[in-house]
C-alpha positions as CSV (number, residue, x, y, z in Angstrom):
1,M,-15.2,16.3,9.6
2,S,-17.9,14.2,7.9
3,K,-18.8,10.4,9.0
4,L,-17.2,9.3,5.8
5,S,-13.8,11.0,6.2
6,Q,-13.6,9.6,9.7
7,G,-14.4,6.4,8.5
8,K,-11.7,6.4,6.1
9,S,-9.2,7.5,8.7
10,N,-10.2,4.7,11.2
11,N,-8.0,1.7,10.7
12,S,-10.5,-0.6,12.4
13,L,-10.2,-4.4,12.6
14,W,-13.4,-4.4,10.1
15,N,-12.0,-2.0,7.7
16,V,-8.8,-4.1,7.5
17,F,-11.0,-7.2,7.1
18,K,-12.7,-5.7,4.4
19,S,-9.7,-4.6,2.7
20,V,-8.1,-7.8,2.9
21,A,-11.1,-9.7,1.6
22,A,-11.5,-7.2,-1.4
23,S,-8.0,-7.7,-2.1
24,V,-7.9,-11.4,-2.0
25,F,-10.8,-11.6,-4.5
26,G,-9.3,-8.6,-7.0
27,V,-12.1,-6.4,-6.4
28,Q,-10.4,-3.5,-4.2
29,S,-10.9,0.3,-5.6
30,Q,-8.2,2.1,-6.3
31,Q,-8.8,4.6,-3.7
32,N,-9.0,1.8,-0.9
33,Y,-5.6,0.4,-2.4
34,Q,-4.2,3.9,-1.7
35,H,-5.6,4.4,1.5
36,D,-4.5,1.2,2.6
37,F,-0.7,2.0,1.4
38,Q,-0.8,5.3,3.5
39,Q,-1.2,3.6,6.7
40,K,1.8,3.7,9.2
41,S,1.7,-0.2,9.7
42,F,1.1,-3.1,7.6
43,V,1.1,-5.6,10.5
44,P,-3.0,-5.7,11.0
45,Y,-3.1,-6.1,7.5
46,L,-0.6,-8.9,7.4
47,I,-2.3,-10.6,10.3
48,V,-5.7,-10.5,9.0
49,G,-4.4,-11.7,5.3
50,I,-2.9,-14.6,7.1
51,I,-6.0,-15.7,9.0
52,F,-8.3,-15.2,6.2
53,V,-6.2,-17.3,3.8
54,V,-6.0,-20.1,6.2
55,G,-9.6,-19.7,6.8
56,L,-10.2,-19.9,3.1
57,V,-8.3,-23.0,2.7
58,V,-9.7,-24.7,5.4
59,S,-13.3,-24.0,4.4
60,L,-12.4,-25.3,1.0
61,V,-10.8,-28.5,2.3
62,V,-14.1,-29.2,4.4
63,L,-16.2,-28.3,1.5
64,V,-14.5,-30.9,-0.5
65,K,-14.4,-33.4,2.3
66,L,-18.4,-32.9,2.4
67,V,-19.0,-33.3,-1.2
68,L,-16.5,-36.0,-2.2
69,P,-17.4,-39.2,0.7
């Protein structure tokens, strides 16, 4: 089994984060999209997605507060 195929079957936190980030910004590849939907549980994607969106909103609010006195 090659290293690439081992990485594809591994549902690590980093892989879930990369997948969620790519999906949020609309640059998810079809291959990764299919891989995500073949996973047994959607819970890691849900948790990372919620954390990612909350972090994005908080960072935007902080950025606006810094720019506009």
